[in-house]
TIRO-2110 file (N, C-alpha, C; in Angstrom, 1 decimal):
// TIRO-2110
-2.3, -33.7, -50.0, N, 1, A
-2.3, -32.3, -49.7, CA, 1, A
-2.8, -31.9, -48.3, C, 1, A
-2.2, -31.1, -47.6, N, 2, A
-2.6, -30.7, -46.2, CA, 2, A
-3.6, -29.4, -46.3, C, 2, A
-4.6, -29.5, -45.5, N, 3, A
-5.5, -28.4, -45.4, CA, 3, A
-5.5, -27.9, -43.9, C, 3, A
-5.6, -26.6, -43.7, N, 4, A
-5.6, -26.0, -42.4, CA, 4, A
-6.9, -25.2, -42.3, C, 4, A
-7.5, -25.4, -41.2, N, 5, A
-8.8, -24.7, -40.9, CA, 5, A
-8.7, -24.0, -39.5, C, 5, A
-8.8, -22.7, -39.5, N, 6, A
-8.7, -21.9, -38.2, CA, 6, A
-10.2, -21.8, -37.6, C, 6, A
-10.2, -21.6, -36.3, N, 7, A
-11.5, -21.3, -35.6, CA, 7, A
-11.1, -20.6, -34.4, C, 7, A
-12.2, -20.0, -33.8, N, 8, A
-11.9, -19.3, -32.5, CA, 8, A
-11.9, -17.8, -32.4, C, 8, A
-11.8, -17.2, -33.7, N, 9, A
-11.8, -15.8, -33.7, CA, 9, A
-13.1, -15.2, -33.2, C, 9, A
-13.1, -13.8, -33.1, N, 10, A
-14.4, -13.2, -32.6, CA, 10, A
-14.1, -11.8, -32.2, C, 10, A
-15.1, -11.2, -31.5, N, 11, A
-15.0, -9.9, -30.9, CA, 11, A
-14.8, -10.0, -29.4, C, 11, A
-13.8, -9.2, -28.9, N, 12, A
-13.5, -9.2, -27.4, CA, 12, A
-13.1, -7.9, -27.0, C, 12, A
-13.3, -7.5, -25.7, N, 13, A
-13.0, -6.2, -25.3, CA, 13, A
-11.5, -6.2, -24.8, C, 13, A
-10.9, -5.1, -24.8, N, 14, A
-9.5, -4.9, -24.5, CA, 14, A
-9.2, -5.6, -23.1, C, 14, A
-8.2, -6.4, -23.0, N, 15, A
-7.9, -7.0, -21.7, CA, 15, A
-8.5, -8.4, -21.6, C, 15, A
-9.3, -8.7, -22.6, N, 16, A
-9.8, -10.1, -22.7, CA, 16, A
-9.0, -11.1, -23.3, C, 16, A
-9.5, -12.3, -23.4, N, 17, A
-8.8, -13.4, -24.0, CA, 17, A
-9.5, -14.1, -25.1, C, 17, A
-8.8, -14.8, -26.0, N, 18, A
-9.4, -15.6, -27.0, CA, 18, A
-8.4, -16.7, -27.2, C, 18, A
-8.9, -17.9, -27.7, N, 19, A
-8.1, -19.0, -28.0, CA, 19, A
-8.3, -19.4, -29.5, C, 19, A
-7.4, -19.3, -30.3, N, 20, A
-7.4, -19.8, -31.7, CA, 20, A
-7.1, -21.2, -31.9, C, 20, A
-7.7, -21.9, -32.7, N, 21, A
-7.3, -23.3, -33.1, CA, 21, A
-7.1, -23.5, -34.5, C, 21, A
-6.2, -24.4, -34.9, N, 22, A
-5.9, -24.6, -36.3, CA, 22, A
-5.8, -26.1, -36.5, C, 22, A
-6.8, -26.7, -37.2, N, 23, A
-6.9, -28.1, -37.4, CA, 23, A
-6.4, -28.5, -38.8, C, 23, A
-5.5, -29.4, -38.8, N, 24, A
-4.8, -29.9, -40.0, CA, 24, A
-5.4, -31.2, -40.5, C, 24, A
-5.6, -31.3, -41.7, N, 25, A
-6.2, -32.6, -42.2, CA, 25, A
-5.3, -33.0, -43.5, C, 25, A
-5.5, -34.1, -43.9, N, 26, A
-4.7, -34.6, -45.1, CA, 26, A
-3.5, -35.3, -44.7, C, 26, A
-2.4, -35.0, -45.4, N, 27, A
-1.2, -35.7, -45.2, CA, 27, A
-0.5, -35.0, -44.0, C, 27, A
-1.0, -35.1, -42.8, N, 28, A
-0.5, -34.4, -41.6, CA, 28, A
0.9, -34.8, -41.2, C, 28, A
1.3, -36.0, -41.6, N, 29, A
2.6, -36.5, -41.1, CA, 29, A
3.7, -35.6, -41.8, C, 29, A
3.4, -34.9, -42.8, N, 30, A
4.3, -34.0, -43.5, CA, 30, A
4.6, -32.7, -42.9, C, 30, A
3.7, -32.3, -41.9, N, 31, A
3.8, -31.0, -41.3, CA, 31, A
5.0, -31.0, -40.3, C, 31, A
5.8, -30.0, -40.4, N, 32, A
6.9, -29.7, -39.4, CA, 32, A
6.5, -28.5, -38.6, C, 32, A
7.0, -27.4, -39.0, N, 33, A
6.8, -26.2, -38.2, CA, 33, A
5.4, -25.7, -38.4, C, 33, A
4.8, -25.2, -37.4, N, 34, A
3.5, -24.5, -37.5, CA, 34, A
3.6, -23.1, -36.9, C, 34, A
2.8, -22.2, -37.5, N, 35, A
2.9, -20.9, -37.1, CA, 35, A
1.6, -20.1, -37.2, C, 35, A
1.6, -18.9, -36.6, N, 36, A
0.5, -18.0, -36.7, CA, 36, A
1.0, -16.6, -37.2, C, 36, A
0.3, -16.0, -38.2, N, 37, A
0.6, -14.7, -38.7, CA, 37, A
-0.7, -13.9, -38.6, C, 37, A
-0.6, -12.6, -38.8, N, 38, A
-1.8, -11.7, -38.8, CA, 38, A
-1.6, -10.6, -39.7, C, 38, A
-2.7, -10.1, -40.2, N, 39, A
-2.7, -9.0, -41.1, CA, 39, A
-3.8, -8.0, -40.8, C, 39, A
-3.4, -6.8, -40.4, N, 40, A
-4.4, -5.8, -40.2, CA, 40, A
-4.7, -5.1, -41.5, C, 40, A
-5.9, -4.4, -41.6, N, 41, A
-6.2, -3.5, -42.8, CA, 41, A
-5.1, -2.6, -43.1, C, 41, A
-4.7, -2.6, -44.3, N, 42, A
-3.7, -1.7, -44.8, CA, 42, A
-2.3, -1.9, -44.4, C, 42, A
-2.1, -3.0, -43.7, N, 43, A
-0.7, -3.5, -43.3, CA, 43, A
-0.3, -4.7, -43.9, C, 43, A
1.0, -5.1, -43.8, N, 44, A
1.5, -6.2, -44.4, CA, 44, A
1.3, -7.4, -43.3, C, 44, A
1.3, -8.6, -43.8, N, 45, A
1.2, -9.8, -43.0, CA, 45, A
2.4, -9.9, -42.1, C, 45, A
2.2, -10.1, -40.8, N, 46, A
3.3, -10.1, -39.9, CA, 46, A
3.3, -11.4, -39.0, C, 46, A
4.5, -11.8, -38.7, N, 47, A
4.7, -12.9, -37.8, CA, 47, A
4.2, -12.7, -36.4, C, 47, A
3.5, -13.8, -35.9, N, 48, A
3.0, -13.7, -34.5, CA, 48, A
3.8, -14.7, -33.6, C, 48, A
3.7, -16.0, -34.1, N, 49, A
4.4, -17.1, -33.2, CA, 49, A
4.5, -18.3, -34.1, C, 49, A
5.5, -19.1, -33.6, N, 50, A
5.7, -20.4, -34.3, CA, 50, A
6.2, -21.5, -33.4, C, 50, A
6.0, -22.8, -33.8, N, 51, A
6.3, -23.8, -32.9, CA, 51, A
6.8, -25.0, -33.8, C, 51, A
7.9, -25.7, -33.3, N, 52, A
8.4, -26.8, -34.1, CA, 52, A
7.5, -28.1, -33.8, C, 52, A
7.9, -29.1, -34.7, N, 53, A
7.1, -30.4, -34.6, CA, 53, A
7.0, -31.0, -33.2, C, 53, A
8.1, -30.9, -32.4, N, 54, A
8.0, -31.5, -31.1, CA, 54, A
7.4, -30.7, -30.1, C, 54, A
7.2, -29.4, -30.4, N, 55, A
6.6, -28.5, -29.4, CA, 55, A
7.5, -28.0, -28.4, C, 55, A
8.8, -28.3, -28.5, N, 56, A
9.8, -27.8, -27.6, CA, 56, A
10.5, -26.6, -27.9, C, 56, A
10.3, -26.1, -29.1, N, 57, A
10.9, -24.9, -29.5, CA, 57, A
9.9, -23.9, -30.0, C, 57, A
9.8, -22.7, -29.5, N, 58, A
8.9, -21.7, -30.0, CA, 58, A
9.5, -20.3, -30.2, C, 58, A
8.8, -19.5, -30.9, N, 59, A
9.3, -18.1, -31.1, CA, 59, A
8.1, -17.2, -31.2, C, 59, A
8.2, -16.0, -30.7, N, 60, A
7.1, -15.1, -30.6, CA, 60, A
7.7, -13.7, -31.1, C, 60, A
6.8, -12.9, -31.8, N, 61, A
7.0, -11.5, -32.1, CA, 61, A
7.1, -10.8, -30.8, C, 61, A
7.9, -9.7, -30.7, N, 62, A
8.1, -9.0, -29.5, CA, 62, A
6.8, -8.4, -29.0, C, 62, A
5.9, -8.0, -30.0, N, 63, A
4.7, -7.4, -29.6, CA, 63, A
3.7, -8.3, -28.9, C, 63, A
3.8, -9.6, -28.9, N, 64, A
2.9, -10.5, -28.3, CA, 64, A
3.6, -11.3, -27.1, C, 64, A
4.9, -11.1, -26.9, N, 65, A
5.6, -11.9, -25.9, CA, 65, A
5.0, -11.6, -24.6, C, 65, A
4.8, -12.7, -23.7, N, 66, A
4.2, -12.6, -22.5, CA, 66, A
2.7, -12.6, -22.4, C, 66, A
2.2, -12.4, -23.6, N, 67, A
0.6, -12.4, -23.6, CA, 67, A
0.1, -13.5, -24.5, C, 67, A
0.8, -14.0, -25.5, N, 68, A
0.3, -15.0, -26.4, CA, 68, A
1.1, -16.3, -26.1, C, 68, A
0.5, -17.4, -26.2, N, 69, A
1.1, -18.7, -26.1, CA, 69, A
0.7, -19.6, -27.2, C, 69, A
1.7, -20.2, -27.9, N, 70, A
1.4, -21.1, -29.0, CA, 70, A
1.7, -22.5, -28.4, C, 70, A
0.8, -23.5, -28.9, N, 71, A
1.0, -24.8, -28.4, CA, 71, A
0.4, -25.8, -29.5, C, 71, A
0.7, -27.1, -29.4, N, 72, A
0.2, -28.0, -30.4, CA, 72, A
-0.1, -29.3, -29.8, C, 72, A
-1.0, -30.0, -30.4, N, 73, A
-1.4, -31.4, -30.0, CA, 73, A
-1.3, -32.2, -31.2, C, 73, A
-0.2, -32.9, -31.3, N, 74, A
0.1, -33.7, -32.6, CA, 74, A
-1.0, -34.8, -32.7, C, 74, A
-1.4, -35.4, -31.7, N, 75, A
-2.4, -36.5, -31.8, CA, 75, A
-3.7, -36.0, -32.4, C, 75, A
-4.0, -34.7, -32.2, N, 76, A
-5.1, -34.2, -32.8, CA, 76, A
-4.8, -33.3, -34.1, C, 76, A
-3.6, -33.3, -34.5, N, 77, A
-3.1, -32.5, -35.6, CA, 77, A
-3.6, -31.1, -35.5, C, 77, A
-3.5, -30.5, -34.4, N, 78, A
-4.1, -29.1, -34.1, CA, 78, A
-3.1, -28.3, -33.3, C, 78, A
-3.0, -27.0, -33.8, N, 79, A
-2.3, -26.0, -33.0, CA, 79, A
-3.1, -25.0, -32.5, C, 79, A
-2.6, -24.4, -31.4, N, 80, A
-3.5, -23.4, -30.7, CA, 80, A
-2.6, -22.1, -30.5, C, 80, A
-3.4, -21.0, -30.3, N, 81, A
-2.8, -19.7, -30.0, CA, 81, A
-3.7, -19.1, -28.9, C, 81, A
-3.2, -19.1, -27.6, N, 82, A
-3.9, -18.6, -26.5, CA, 82, A
-3.5, -17.1, -26.5, C, 82, A
-4.5, -16.2, -26.6, N, 83, A
-4.2, -14.8, -26.6, CA, 83, A
-4.9, -14.2, -25.3, C, 83, A
-4.0, -13.6, -24.5, N, 84, A
-4.5, -12.9, -23.2, CA, 84, A
-4.1, -11.5, -23.3, C, 84, A
-4.8, -10.7, -22.4, N, 85, A
-4.5, -9.3, -22.3, CA, 85, A
-4.5, -8.6, -23.7, C, 85, A
-5.5, -9.0, -24.4, N, 86, A
-5.6, -8.4, -25.8, CA, 86, A
-5.7, -6.9, -25.8, C, 86, A
-5.1, -6.3, -26.9, N, 87, A
-5.2, -4.9, -27.1, CA, 87, A
-5.8, -4.6, -28.4, C, 87, A
-6.3, -3.4, -28.6, N, 88, A
-7.0, -3.0, -29.9, CA, 88, A
-6.0, -3.2, -31.0, C, 88, A
-4.8, -3.0, -30.8, N, 89, A
-3.8, -3.2, -31.9, CA, 89, A
-3.5, -4.7, -32.3, C, 89, A
-4.1, -5.6, -31.5, N, 90, A
-4.1, -7.0, -32.0, CA, 90, A
-5.2, -7.4, -32.9, C, 90, A
-6.1, -6.4, -33.3, N, 91, A
-7.1, -6.6, -34.3, CA, 91, A
-6.5, -6.8, -35.6, C, 91, A
-6.9, -8.0, -36.2, N, 92, A
-6.4, -8.4, -37.4, CA, 92, A
-7.1, -9.8, -37.9, C, 92, A
-6.8, -10.1, -39.1, N, 93, A
-7.1, -11.5, -39.5, CA, 93, A
-5.9, -12.3, -39.2, C, 93, A
-6.2, -13.3, -38.4, N, 94, A
-5.1, -14.3, -38.0, CA, 94, A
-5.1, -15.5, -38.9, C, 94, A
-3.9, -15.9, -39.4, N, 95, A
-3.7, -17.0, -40.4, CA, 95, A
-2.8, -18.0, -39.7, C, 95, A
-3.2, -19.3, -39.8, N, 96, A
-2.5, -20.4, -39.4, CA, 96, A
-1.6, -20.8, -40.7, C, 96, A
-0.4, -21.3, -40.4, N, 97, A
0.4, -21.7, -41.5, CA, 97, A
1.3, -22.9, -41.1, C, 97, A
1.7, -23.6, -42.0, N, 98, A
2.6, -24.8, -41.7, CA, 98, A
3.7, -24.9, -42.8, C, 98, A
4.8, -25.5, -42.4, N, 99, A
5.8, -25.8, -43.4, CA, 99, A
6.2, -27.2, -43.4, C, 99, A
6.1, -27.8, -44.6, N, 100, A
6.6, -29.2, -44.7, CA, 100, A
8.0, -29.3, -45.2, C, 100, A
8.7, -28.2, -45.1, N, 101, A
10.1, -28.2, -45.5, CA, 101, A
11.1, -28.0, -44.3, C, 101, A
10.7, -27.2, -43.4, N, 102, A
11.7, -26.9, -42.3, CA, 102, A
11.3, -27.6, -41.1, C, 102, A
12.3, -28.0, -40.3, N, 103, A
11.9, -28.7, -39.1, CA, 103, A
12.2, -27.8, -37.8, C, 103, A
13.1, -26.8, -38.0, N, 104, A
13.3, -25.8, -36.9, CA, 104, A
12.3, -24.6, -37.2, C, 104, A
12.1, -23.9, -36.1, N, 105, A
11.2, -22.7, -36.1, CA, 105, A
11.7, -21.7, -37.1, C, 105, A
10.8, -21.2, -37.9, N, 106, A
11.1, -20.1, -38.9, CA, 106, A
10.0, -19.0, -38.7, C, 106, A
10.4, -17.8, -38.9, N, 107, A
9.5, -16.7, -38.7, CA, 107, A
9.0, -15.9, -40.0, C, 107, A
9.6, -16.3, -41.1, N, 108, A
9.2, -15.5, -42.3, CA, 108, A
8.2, -16.2, -43.1, C, 108, A
7.1, -15.4, -43.5, N, 109, A
6.0, -16.0, -44.2, CA, 109, A
6.3, -16.8, -45.4, C, 109, A
7.3, -16.4, -46.1, N, 110, A
7.7, -17.0, -47.4, CA, 110, A
8.2, -18.4, -47.2, C, 110, A
8.6, -18.7, -45.9, N, 111, A
9.1, -20.1, -45.7, CA, 111, A
8.0, -21.1, -45.3, C, 111, A
6.8, -20.6, -45.2, N, 112, A
5.6, -21.5, -45.0, CA, 112, A
4.9, -21.8, -46.3, C, 112, A
4.6, -23.0, -46.6, N, 113, A
4.0, -23.4, -47.9, CA, 113, A
2.5, -23.7, -47.8, C, 113, A
1.9, -23.8, -46.6, N, 114, A
0.5, -24.1, -46.5, CA, 114, A
-0.1, -23.1, -45.6, C, 114, A
-1.4, -22.7, -46.0, N, 115, A
-2.0, -21.5, -45.2, CA, 115, A
-3.4, -21.9, -45.0, C, 115, A
-4.0, -21.4, -43.9, N, 116, A
-5.4, -21.4, -43.7, CA, 116, A
-6.2, -20.2, -44.3, C, 116, A
-7.4, -20.2, -44.2, N, 117, A
-8.2, -19.2, -44.8, CA, 117, A
-8.3, -17.9, -43.9, C, 117, A
-7.9, -18.1, -42.7, N, 118, A
-7.9, -16.9, -41.7, CA, 118, A
-9.1, -16.8, -40.9, C, 118, A
-9.0, -16.1, -39.7, N, 119, A
-10.1, -15.9, -38.8, CA, 119, A
-9.9, -14.5, -38.2, C, 119, A
-11.0, -13.8, -38.2, N, 120, A
-10.9, -12.4, -37.8, CA, 120, A
-10.9, -12.3, -36.2, C, 120, A
-10.1, -11.5, -35.7, N, 121, A
-10.0, -11.1, -34.4, CA, 121, A
-10.2, -9.7, -34.2, C, 121, A
-11.2, -9.2, -33.5, N, 122, A
-11.4, -7.8, -33.2, CA, 122, A
-11.4, -7.5, -31.8, C, 122, A
-10.5, -6.5, -31.4, N, 123, A
-10.4, -6.2, -30.0, CA, 123, A
-11.0, -4.7, -29.8, C, 123, A
-12.0, -4.5, -29.0, N, 124, A
-12.6, -3.2, -28.9, CA, 124, A
-11.9, -2.5, -27.7, C, 124, A
-11.9, -1.2, -27.8, N, 125, A
-11.3, -0.4, -26.7, CA, 125, A
-12.3, 0.0, -25.6, C, 125, A
END
């Protein structure tokens, strides 16, 4: 069984940056696509970014394009989300997710079968 643990969340002022990390343990060889989702209070969980196993294919939500960058280090079984130019509307709990089923990038939460516990990101205005 694969476990995912996020880190790097916190409080930052608008315009600032944060880097989230998601470390995978267990049967990491079975991980294919990895992604980030977020959920703000009173809102549904939404897709943020995803990256395939090789790291050559990525996808981003329109709301974060040009500001967020997803990457992965397979040797460390870790994925990252570099968040720049943060806005108050980026405030949410950010979840790391992985899919042991799909090899190409997918953006729907239902297609991910492994989830981390989440890390809070708060952007003050």
